[in-house]
C-alpha positions, 0 to 999 in steps of 0.5 A: 500500500502507499502511505505518507510516512515519517521517519526519525531521520527526517524530523522537522518541518511537516513539508519535508518530514512526510514522504510517500512510501510503499509499505506492506499492509499490516497484519490483523490481530483477532480484534483488529479491523482493516479499513480501506481509507476513503478520507483522513482528518488533519490534527495537530498531533501529527504536526508534533509527530513531524517535528519530533516534538515533544517526542519522536512518535516513531519511538512510541510504537514499540510499547504497543507492538508496532514497528518503531522505525517509521510512523504512519500518522493520522488519527481520524478516518472514514472508510470501508471495512475491508477485513476483520479479525476472528473475534470481531463481531460488531462490524462486517466487511463492507460496513462504512465507518468512521474511526475514533482514535482512542485505544485501550485493553478491552480485557483489563480487569479494571475497565471491566469493573467500571474504570473509565478506559481513558484513565487506564495505563493501556489507553493511547492515541491511534495514529500518534502513539501507535502506528498504522494511522489513517494516512495510508490506503489501508489502516489497522484499527481495533473494533472498538474504534469503529462508529457508523459513518452517516450516509448524508456526510461525504467521506471527507466530512465524516473523516474530519471532526471526530478527534476534535469533536469527541475531545471537546465533548468530554471537555465540556460534558465529562467533568461533573459538576463543571459541565455546560449549563444553560445560560452560563458563559464559556470562554473558548480559546482558538474558536475558529480552529478544529477544537474551537469550532466544535466547542462553540457548537456544543456550548450553543446546543447546551444553551450556554453562551460561548465567547470565542478568542480569535486572531482576525475579524474574518475568524470572528465572523466564522465563530459568530456564524456558529453561534458565538455570542461574541469574540475577542481578538487576541492580537489586541493584547500582549500579556501572553506567555509565562506570567512574571514572578509575583515578586517582580512588582513592575512586571507583575503589575503590567501583566495584571493590567493586560489580563484585566483588560482581557477580562473587560473585553470578555464582559463586552463580548458577552454583554454583561459583567460575568466571568466564564464558568467554563474555560475551554483551554488548549494553547497552554503556556501562552494563555493558561495564566489568563484562563485561571485568573478570568475563570469564575469562582467555583468554575473550571479551566479544562485543557487538552493540549499545549500548542504554545508550550507546556510550562503553564504558570498561574497565580495560585491565590486565584486558584485556591481562594476562589476555589477554581478547578484546573482539569486535564482532559484527554480525548474521550471514551467510546460512549462520549465518542459515540454521543458526538457521532450521534449529534453529527447523525442528527445534523445538530453539529456541523463538521466545519470542513473548510478545505480538502487536500489530495493525498499528495498534498498531505504534508502541505496541509500539516505545514499550514497548521504548523504555521497557523495559516490553515483555514477556519474549522477542520481539514481533510485529505482524500485517500481512497475517495476519488473526488470531493463530495462523494458520499456512500459509493466507494 
């Protein structure tokens, strides 16, 4: 089969790290499913894989029994079941499926006893921590990863949103009691990106009031079309990054001026003086200090990434005295991924597909994402689908 492959010897910019190679189709285990990939989604995890940051993804595979001298990425897919292992019962050859990226040991006794599989040591992300992702003509997945592909979606629409959508669903619905509630304000960082466009829609569905952070007026318009009650242009502020030490009074005071001005912008966008009860965080190092400060007393900052860096600082006085919660969140379990997929089925969510690339231009799509030049919403790659807009005919 043909695949877009990363190797340790060429880590760097995505446009050179990905190269088209021929590989053997991977063998199947008893609970594995071989999917003929029709389209694949683009996510930031394979920007990290291309760059080898924070780790060389090729070296993650051995712990999951996969080859460790190359990486076939891709953590979103739509396609057709081509072959199944001997213990597979929930899907059949010929089924049209979307694939979510969560994998875990189904036989683990802790999971059988009720542990959320995302908390189990065996949990990992297919197409990043394991090999044989969706950037190839065939992908090997576990049966538990397969969800129905809805006929009204094109292959690329079905492939694009599951990772960001299910991640957002868990972030906003999975951490009781800090979940989406009707009428409550929500701050969404990166509102025009893949995660952000899903978070805005989920907040609107719950009757919450999302305010999106963007980098341009064009992206502000996109977010408002999705239902954001207002937007904040982050380019109007310069207090980003690790916050100054609290004993450096002049620098700390300058930072405080910036964060208070940002808070005022949030009130203006919302239309009332209320702080967000939920902050949807993922930039990390550049924004976490602001998120913690701005979050409402008793509210939650929930984060799933650190695309601007991992050294997130904060003033702990605002965390403990106002009893705020900083919560990490990592993808989703099967029930949460299925719940997101049902919202797509019912037409209550848009995949927000903005641009579709050919298989040969996969590296360039990741380069755009790396440089923050990608279009609003989600991107997809055509793999087996011969043209954009094709639905359920292979």
